[in-house]
N, C-alpha and C positions, 0 to 999 in steps of 0.2 A: 812272764817275770821271773827272776832270779830269786832264790831263797832270801839272799839279803834285800832285795828291792820290796819284796812282800812284808818283810820284817819292819823296814822303813816306812813303808805304806802304814801297816798296823799300828806302829807307833805315832805317826801323825794323826791318824783317825782318832786313834785313843786319847790324845791331847787335844784335839777338836772339840770331842766330847765333853772333855773336862771343861774348855774355854766356855763352851756353848752353856753348859751348869751353870758356871760362876756368872756368865752374863743374865742368866735368868734370875739369877738370885739378888743382882744390884737393884738399890732403889734410884729414884729421880735424882737422888743428891749426889750419888758416885759417878758424877761427869767424868773426871779425869780418870779414874780406873776402866770406866766404859770405853773411853776413847783408846787406851791401852790395851784392852782385851780385844775391841774389834779389830785393831791394827793387827794383832797376833793372829787372830781368827783369819784373816786375810792371806797374811804369808802362809799359813798352814795350808789352806785351801787351794794356794796358787803351787804350793809344793806337791801338794797329793795330785792335782791336775798334771804337773810336769812328769811325775812318775808314769802317770797314765798314758801320757803322750810319746813316752820315748819308744823307741825301737824294741823289739822283742828281743831277749836274750838268746843267743844261739849256741852259747856254749854252756858247759856244766858247771852247775852251782848249786850247793847245798848248805844249810845251817843245821849243825847238829848241837842238840843242847842235851845236857845231863843232869840229873837230880838225885835227889837220895844220899845215901851215906857218905860216897866220895867227894861230895859237893859240900862246900860252905856257902850256902847262900848265893849272892851272885859275886862271891870274893874271889873265890878260886877251886880249882878242883887238884886231887891229887895227881901227882905228875905221873907217877907208875899208871894208875888206871888211865887218865887221860891219853897218854901215849900210845899204850896197848889198844884202846878202843879206836883212836883214829888210824892206827897201823893196820887193826882188822878191817877197818871199813874200807881204807884203800886198797886192801889186797882182795876183798870182795868186788869191788869195783873192777878192778884189773882182770879178775877172772869171768866176770860177767862181761866185759868187754872184749876179752878173749874168746869167750863162748859165741857171742852174737856176731864177731869177725872170723868165725870158722876156725878158730886156731889152738882151742883150749884141747890138749889131749888128756887121757885118762889119769896119768901122773907126769911127773918132771915139771920143769921150768916153766912158767906162765910166761908164753911168747908177749911180745911186743909192750912189756909192763911201762916202757918209758911214753907210749902214746894214751896210755890210760892214768897218767899223772894227774893229782890234784894238789893245789899248793893252798897251805893255810893263809888266809890273805886277812882275816878279823879275827876279834874273839868278841863273842855277843854275851849280854847279861839278861838278867832276868830267869833264873838258875844260872848255868855258867855252859859256855859252849863255844864251838869253832866255826867259822866259815870257811869251805873249802871250795876252791873255784879252779877250771881249767883256765890257764893262762895262754889266750891266742890272739895275737895281735892282728891277725888277717882280716877278722869281721865277716865270719862266713855267711852267707846267705840263708843256709838251712841250717838245722839243727844238727850238731857234729854226733858223731858217732859216740863220742864219750858222754855229752849230755843225754842221749836216749838210755845208754846202760846206767847212769845214775838215776834217771827217772825210773825204771826197771827194777833198780833195788829199791827205792822208795816203795814202789807197788807190791815188792815182794816182802817187804817189812810188814807193811798193811796187811796183806794176805795171811801171814804167820799170826798176825795178832787178832786177826777177825774171827768172831765166834761162829761163822757161817763155813762149815766143813766143805761145801761144795766149793765155794769161792778158792779156799785154801786149795783144795785138790787140783783146781783147774789151773791156778797160779804155779803150783809145783809141777807140775807137769811140762811145764816150759823150762825149768831149772836143770841145769848141769848138775851132775852128783858132786862135783868138787865146789861149786858154788853152795850146794845144799850143807855140805860140811862145813864151810866157812861160816854160814849163816848161824849153824848150830853153835860153834865157837865163839861168836859175838853175843849170841844171847845168853850163853853159860856165863861169860866173862860179867853180863849186865846182872845176871840173878845172882851169882856168887859174891859180886861187890856191893848188892843191895842198893843198884842204882836204878833210876828209871832214865828215860829216853824220849827225846822229841828230835823229829826230822822235818825240816822245811825245805822243801824242792819245788820251786815254780810256785803253782797254786797248790799243792799238796802240803797239807800241815797235817801230821800225826803225830800224837802223843802216846806212850806206851808206858801203862803203869806196872806194878809188880805182878798182878795176876795176869795179864796179857804176856809180860816177858816169861813167866814160867809156863804160860800155855805155848808160847813160840818156840820154847825151849823142847819143851816135851814133844811137841810135832816133829822140829827137827831130829830128835832124837831116835824116833820111832818110825820116821818116813825115811825112804829110801827110793831112788829112781834109778832102772836100767834101761839101756840101749841096746835094742836087739836088730839084726839084719833079718827080715823074714820075707818068703815069696809064698804070695797068697792068691789062690785060684780062685776066678768069679767071672764078673762081668764089669768093664770099664763102664761107668754111666756116661760123666762128663766132667770138665774142669774148667774154670774160670780164669782166662787168661791175665786179667789185671789183679785180681783178688789172691791168684795161686792158692785155690779152694778145690777140691775135688770130691768126688763121691765112687764108692767101688762097691757092687754088689758082691759079697762073697760067698762061697758054697759051705762055708762053715756057720756054728753057731752065732758067729758073730755078727750076720746078717750084713746091712749096709754100713759100712764104715766111711766116716766123712774126717778130713784132713787137708793137709797141705800138699801142695806141690813143691818140690826142691826148688829152691831160688837158683840152683843151676839153669834151670828153663826158663828161656825168656817167652815175652808173650805170644811172639811168633811160634816158637816151638810148641806152646801149649795149644794154640788153634791147630797145629799140624797134629798132635796127639788126639785131639778129637775128632778130626776130619778121618785118622787111619783107624781109631779105636772104639770111638762112640758107639755103646750098645753092642760091642762084639765080645767073644769069650776071652779071657786074658789071663795071663800071670801078671799081678801086680809085684813089684819089687818095692819095699816098704821099709823104712827106719820106723822100728816102733819103739815108743817110750812108754816103759810101764813104771805106773806109781805104786809101791808097796808100802803097806802100814803094817808093821808087826809082822812083815814076810808074806802079807796076803794081798793080792793083788786088788786095788781099788780103782784104777782109771789106766785106760791105753791112750796114747794118741799116735795119729798115723802120717808120716811124711812119704809121700811118693817121689821114689827115685829114680822108676823106669818101668816101663810095659814091654812085655814080650808074648808070642805066643803060647799058648798052653800045648802040650805035647800031640795031640790029636791033630792040631793045625800045622805042627811043624813036619808032619810026615809026609 
């Protein structure tokens, strides 16, 4: 269900609740009003049922609400703030999309930004905000890559505001450094403008109050991620062909490391990797992502990109 459809369902259910309470309060003499309210109740129930029966949305869609100083009730939002916030959010989605599709470099132009373009298709009330959607006339059967990216941005925002440090660190371990930098800029804008924020994406509905926004900005400022290529000696344990997960027992204080197998490996190639290397000495070639807080290492994640024989085996 898209963010807009969820908002429609929530509005209908709230009105249903109100109609139900009004019906409960009517006396036996309020016959005409009862008929009118019962007709409205049936209309609302049918509308809710139709939303539930509709085909699932496969394209990107999100509703962004803003509150606080830049917003005047449900009447409007300061134009400079609103345009900057939407532009930053679009930039963040474009970078996340490029990261997930393998095209985001350490610097320079974000590739394929056109494929990550969202459009403002509606204005939403109850504070003030915008609906941003991917316009795709093809009716995709599976979730689009852009929908996945927007969903991941929603999850990232929630992790930044979460008071659980482990969940935050696990989420940021999947984040590109440029995505992290833009996330910091977004939360800095929210804090400096005295704004609050709500994001509704599918069934995800997350409100971010002032203290959570301050926490998110602080985390984004003190946290960095680094990517290194490392050759690690040890024993290749095994890998799951479908899940692209692996285990590798190192000869160092890292012990057994668990992580991913690069997506460049097909399931058949992972089966062959197990056949050739399972429980054998090897040098694993890894992409190592390091999460640092105030310069100190707090978490590592590993992606296996290759396996070669150790020096003794090559002689």
